[in-house]
N, C-alpha and C positions, 0 to 999 in steps of 0.2 A: 181281579183279586183286590186291587186297591180300593175300589168303590164300595165293597161290602165287607171289609175286614173288621174284626172286633176292635182293633185299635182305632179305626175311624169312627166306629159307633161310640166308643167311650170318649173320644176326643170331641165329637160333635156335641155331646151333652155338656161340655165345658164351654163351648162357644165356637163360632165359625172360624175365628182366627187360630184357635187351637187345632181345629180340624185341618185347616190349610197348612199349618206348620208340620203336622204329622204326615200329611200327604206328601209334602215336599221332602221330608226325611225318608219316607218310603220310596219315593222316586229316585232320590239320590243314591240309595243303596244298590241299585242295579241288580236286584234279586236277593240281596242280603238285607234282612230286616234288623235294624238297630233297635232291638227290643229294650236295651238298657235306657237309651235316650227317650224312646216313646213311652215306656212304662213310667220312667222317672217323671216326665212332664205330666202325664195323666194322673199319677199318684200325688202330685202336689196339691190336689184338691183336699187332701187330709190336713194340710197346714194353711193353705191360702184360699181366699175367696175365688170362686169361679170367674167372676168378672175381672179380678186382678190378673189371673192367669191368662185370660183371653186378651186383655189389654197388652200385656207383656209379649205375648206371642205375636200380636200385630206389630209391635215395635221390632221384634227379632226378625220378622219376615221383611219388613221395610228396610232394615239394616243389612239384609242378606247374611245374617248370622244365625242360622237355624240350627240350634243345638240345645241340649239339656243345660249345659253350663251357662250359656248366655241367659236363658230363661230364669234359671236359679239366681244368677247374679242380679238381673234386673228386678226380680221380686225382692231380693234383700235390700236393694237400693231404694225401693219404694217405701220400705219401712213396715213397722209392726201393724199399722192401721189396716193393712191388707191381709193380715193373718186372721184365721178363724179364732174366735174366742172359745177357750175350753172352759167347761163347767168346773167350778171349784168344788172340791169335795172335802169333807172334814166336819169337825164339830162346830 
């Protein structure tokens, strides 16, 4: 189940370290899938660059702090240069 889940597929698109972090969260759950943490990390691609998410997930794994909260905190500490630029609309 862990190898072919839709969570892993979405995570892999963001990077190998995101996939590894999601796999570790899935394994840690012992049958319980922490969808909040996993979906939260995967959906960060709407705000942050994939490369930044991947880099931060690597840091979280190395620190053995694999959670949505640490990924979000590390991305905020990285600063706005890692955020996606939104198109400005108006006149």
